[in-house]
C-alpha positions as CSV (number, residue, x, y, z in Angstrom):
1,M,0.1,-0.5,-0.1
2,G,1.3,3.3,-1.1
3,G,-0.4,6.5,0.6
4,F,0.6,10.3,-1.2
5,G,0.9,12.4,2.2
6,S,-0.4,15.9,-0.3
7,A,-1.9,17.0,-3.6
8,A,1.4,17.2,-4.8
9,D,3.6,14.1,-4.3
10,A,-0.1,13.0,-6.0
11,R,0.0,15.2,-9.0
12,Q,4.2,14.2,-9.4
13,A,3.8,10.0,-8.4
14,S,3.8,9.0,-12.3
15,P,1.9,5.5,-13.0
16,T,5.0,3.6,-13.8
17,L,7.0,4.4,-9.9
18,V,3.2,4.6,-8.2
19,A,2.7,0.5,-9.7
20,E,5.9,-0.2,-9.1
21,S,5.6,0.8,-5.3
22,C,2.2,-0.3,-4.3
23,D,-1.1,-2.8,-5.6
24,I,-3.0,-0.6,-4.0
25,A,-2.8,3.5,-3.6
26,E,-4.7,5.1,-0.8
27,V,-5.7,8.9,-1.6
28,R,-6.2,10.3,1.4
29,L,-8.6,13.2,1.0
30,D,-8.7,14.8,4.0
31,L,-5.3,16.2,3.1
32,M,-5.6,17.6,-0.2
33,R,-9.4,18.9,0.2
34,D,-8.4,22.5,-0.9
35,E,-6.9,20.8,-4.5
36,L,-10.2,18.6,-4.8
37,G,-12.6,22.2,-6.2
38,G,-9.8,21.9,-9.7
39,A,-10.9,20.7,-13.4
40,T,-8.6,17.8,-12.5
41,K,-7.9,15.6,-9.7
42,P,-4.5,14.6,-7.5
43,W,-4.8,11.3,-8.7
44,A,-6.6,11.6,-12.3
45,H,-3.3,10.2,-14.1
46,L,-4.0,7.3,-12.9
47,A,-5.6,5.1,-14.5
48,G,-6.1,1.7,-14.1
49,I,-4.5,1.5,-10.2
50,P,-6.4,0.3,-7.4
51,L,-7.3,3.6,-5.5
52,L,-8.2,3.5,-1.9
53,F,-10.2,6.8,-0.8
54,T,-9.8,7.8,2.6
55,A,-11.2,10.8,4.9
56,R,-9.4,10.9,8.3
57,M,-10.9,12.0,11.1
58,A,-8.8,14.6,13.5
59,A,-8.9,12.4,16.4
60,E,-6.9,9.4,14.1
61,G,-4.5,11.5,12.9
62,G,-6.8,13.4,9.9
63,A,-5.9,17.0,8.5
64,C,-8.2,20.3,9.3
65,D,-10.6,18.5,12.2
66,L,-13.1,17.2,9.5
67,D,-16.7,16.6,10.6
68,A,-18.2,13.4,10.0
69,A,-20.8,14.9,7.3
70,T,-17.9,16.8,5.3
71,R,-16.2,13.7,5.7
72,E,-18.8,11.2,4.2
73,A,-19.1,13.6,2.1
74,L,-15.6,13.5,0.3
75,L,-16.3,9.6,0.2
76,R,-19.5,9.7,-1.6
77,E,-18.0,11.9,-4.7
78,V,-15.5,9.9,-5.5
79,L,-17.2,6.1,-5.0
80,D,-16.9,5.6,-8.8
81,E,-13.0,5.6,-8.8
82,A,-12.4,3.4,-5.8
83,A,-10.8,-0.4,-5.4
84,C,-12.1,0.2,-1.7
85,I,-12.9,3.2,1.2
86,D,-11.9,3.4,4.7
87,I,-14.3,4.7,7.3
88,E,-13.0,4.4,11.4
89,V,-14.1,2.6,13.9
90,A,-15.4,5.7,15.4
91,S,-17.1,6.8,12.7
92,I,-19.1,3.5,11.9
93,G,-22.1,5.2,13.5
94,E,-22.1,8.6,12.2
95,M,-21.7,6.4,8.7
96,A,-23.9,3.9,8.8
97,D,-26.1,5.8,5.3
98,L,-22.5,5.2,3.5
99,I,-21.3,1.7,4.9
100,D,-24.9,1.0,3.8
101,E,-24.3,1.7,-0.2
102,L,-20.7,0.5,0.3
103,R,-22.1,-2.8,0.6
104,Q,-25.2,-2.3,-2.2
105,R,-22.1,-2.0,-4.4
106,K,-20.2,-4.9,-3.5
107,L,-17.2,-2.5,-2.3
108,P,-15.1,-3.2,-0.1
109,W,-14.0,-1.1,3.1
110,I,-11.3,-1.2,6.1
111,A,-12.4,-0.4,9.1
112,S,-9.8,1.3,11.0
113,F,-8.7,2.3,14.7
114,H,-5.5,4.4,15.4
115,D,-3.6,5.5,18.8
116,F,-0.9,7.8,18.6
117,E,0.1,7.4,22.1
118,K,0.3,4.4,23.0
119,L,-0.4,0.4,21.9
120,P,-3.9,-0.6,23.0
121,E,-4.6,-3.5,25.9
122,N,-5.1,-6.5,24.3
123,A,-9.2,-6.1,25.1
124,V,-9.4,-3.1,23.4
125,L,-8.6,-4.2,20.0
126,E,-10.8,-7.5,19.8
127,D,-13.5,-4.7,21.1
128,R,-12.3,-2.5,18.0
129,L,-12.1,-5.4,16.2
130,A,-15.5,-7.1,17.0
131,R,-17.1,-3.8,16.0
132,A,-16.1,-4.1,12.9
133,K,-16.8,-7.1,11.6
134,S,-20.1,-6.8,13.8
135,A,-20.5,-3.3,10.8
136,G,-19.4,-5.6,8.1
137,A,-15.8,-4.6,7.4
138,A,-13.5,-6.6,4.8
139,V,-10.7,-5.2,7.1
140,F,-9.6,-4.2,10.0
141,K,-6.9,-2.8,10.4
142,V,-4.9,-1.2,13.7
143,A,-2.0,1.3,13.6
144,A,0.1,2.3,16.5
145,K,2.4,3.7,18.6
146,L,5.2,1.2,19.9
147,H,7.4,1.7,23.3
148,S,8.8,-1.8,23.2
149,P,10.6,-4.7,21.5
150,G,7.6,-5.7,23.8
151,D,5.2,-4.1,22.0
152,V,6.3,-5.5,18.9
153,A,5.7,-8.2,19.8
154,R,1.9,-8.2,21.4
155,L,1.0,-6.0,18.4
156,A,2.3,-9.2,16.1
157,E,0.8,-12.1,17.7
158,F,-2.9,-10.0,17.8
159,Q,-2.1,-10.1,13.7
160,L,-0.7,-14.4,14.1
161,A,-4.4,-14.8,15.5
162,D,-7.4,-16.6,13.6
163,H,-9.9,-12.9,14.4
164,G,-12.5,-14.6,11.9
165,I,-12.0,-10.6,9.9
166,A,-8.7,-10.0,7.9
167,V,-6.8,-7.6,9.6
168,A,-4.1,-4.7,8.6
169,S,-1.4,-4.1,11.8
170,M,1.6,-1.9,12.3
171,G,3.4,0.0,14.3
172,M,4.1,4.2,14.8
173,E,7.5,5.8,15.7
174,V,11.1,4.6,16.3
175,L,9.8,0.7,16.1
176,A,7.4,1.5,12.9
177,P,10.3,0.2,10.4
178,V,10.8,-3.5,12.0
179,S,7.7,-4.3,13.4
180,R,5.6,-3.2,9.7
181,L,7.7,-6.2,8.1
182,L,7.1,-8.2,11.0
183,C,3.4,-7.9,10.9
184,A,3.9,-8.1,7.2
185,Q,5.7,-11.7,7.9
186,C,2.7,-12.9,10.7
187,G,-0.2,-11.8,8.1
188,S,-1.2,-8.2,7.5
189,V,-3.4,-7.7,4.5
190,L,-2.0,-4.2,3.8
191,N,1.4,-2.7,4.9
192,Y,1.1,1.1,4.0
193,G,4.1,2.7,3.0
194,F,4.1,6.1,1.3
195,I,4.8,7.7,-2.6
196,G,6.3,11.3,-2.7
197,Q,8.5,13.7,-0.1
198,T,5.6,13.0,2.4
199,S,4.9,10.2,5.0
200,T,1.2,9.6,6.3
201,A,2.3,8.5,9.7
202,P,5.5,8.3,11.8
203,G,8.3,5.9,11.3
204,Q,6.3,5.0,7.9
205,W,8.9,3.6,5.1
206,D,9.1,4.5,1.9
207,S,6.9,2.2,-0.4
208,L,9.1,1.2,-2.4
209,R,11.5,0.1,-0.4
210,L,8.9,-1.3,2.0
211,K,6.8,-3.3,-0.9
212,Q,11.4,-4.3,-1.8
213,A,12.0,-5.6,1.7
214,I,8.7,-7.4,2.0
215,A,10.0,-9.1,-1.3
216,S,13.0,-9.6,-0.4
217,L,12.3,-11.9,2.7
218,E,9.9,-13.7,0.7
219,A,12.7,-14.5,-0.9
220,F,14.1,-16.1,2.2
221,G,11.7,-18.0,3.0
222,C,10.0,-15.6,6.1
């Protein structure tokens, strides 16, 4: 997964680079809101590349402190272009109508949960995952700040468990790089890096380097 940290990064990214860097490209609508009114969208030249659209809430790392109605409106505008949509677990209730439409369209969506302070206790992770599963998400995504090797191990153990729903897990901050490789080895279905000059989370890999590193581990049977 490769994400654009700005509209400029999206506009300047060549389709060839994006295709080499990731299997799916994430477009953060909350980071590009001021650029969406023009005749050409920042990602318009990426035809043929699967796109994940996200309109992140401020409490989980989003820009501009957009309310749920505004974020839902941004997502609705791109449904015809989307391969999948990201909705925070915390927004499931507020975006129930949008989720119903995604179900009708058979458009998969990711239920995401972020903690920029710590890795929550397992009971919290299980609760958020249960909400995602109950709402019909295709994937439960968790990203959390890791403070110790023990946090890395616990996140990997969570990833390894059979939850009855696909899981994408990753760390943030200093231990983010190693955690993202380890979680990928443990079965994380989405592994996020950035494309361009701007990361979208603390400690994130460049997407091409991350893809190459994961491929290298797979070549060794890891």
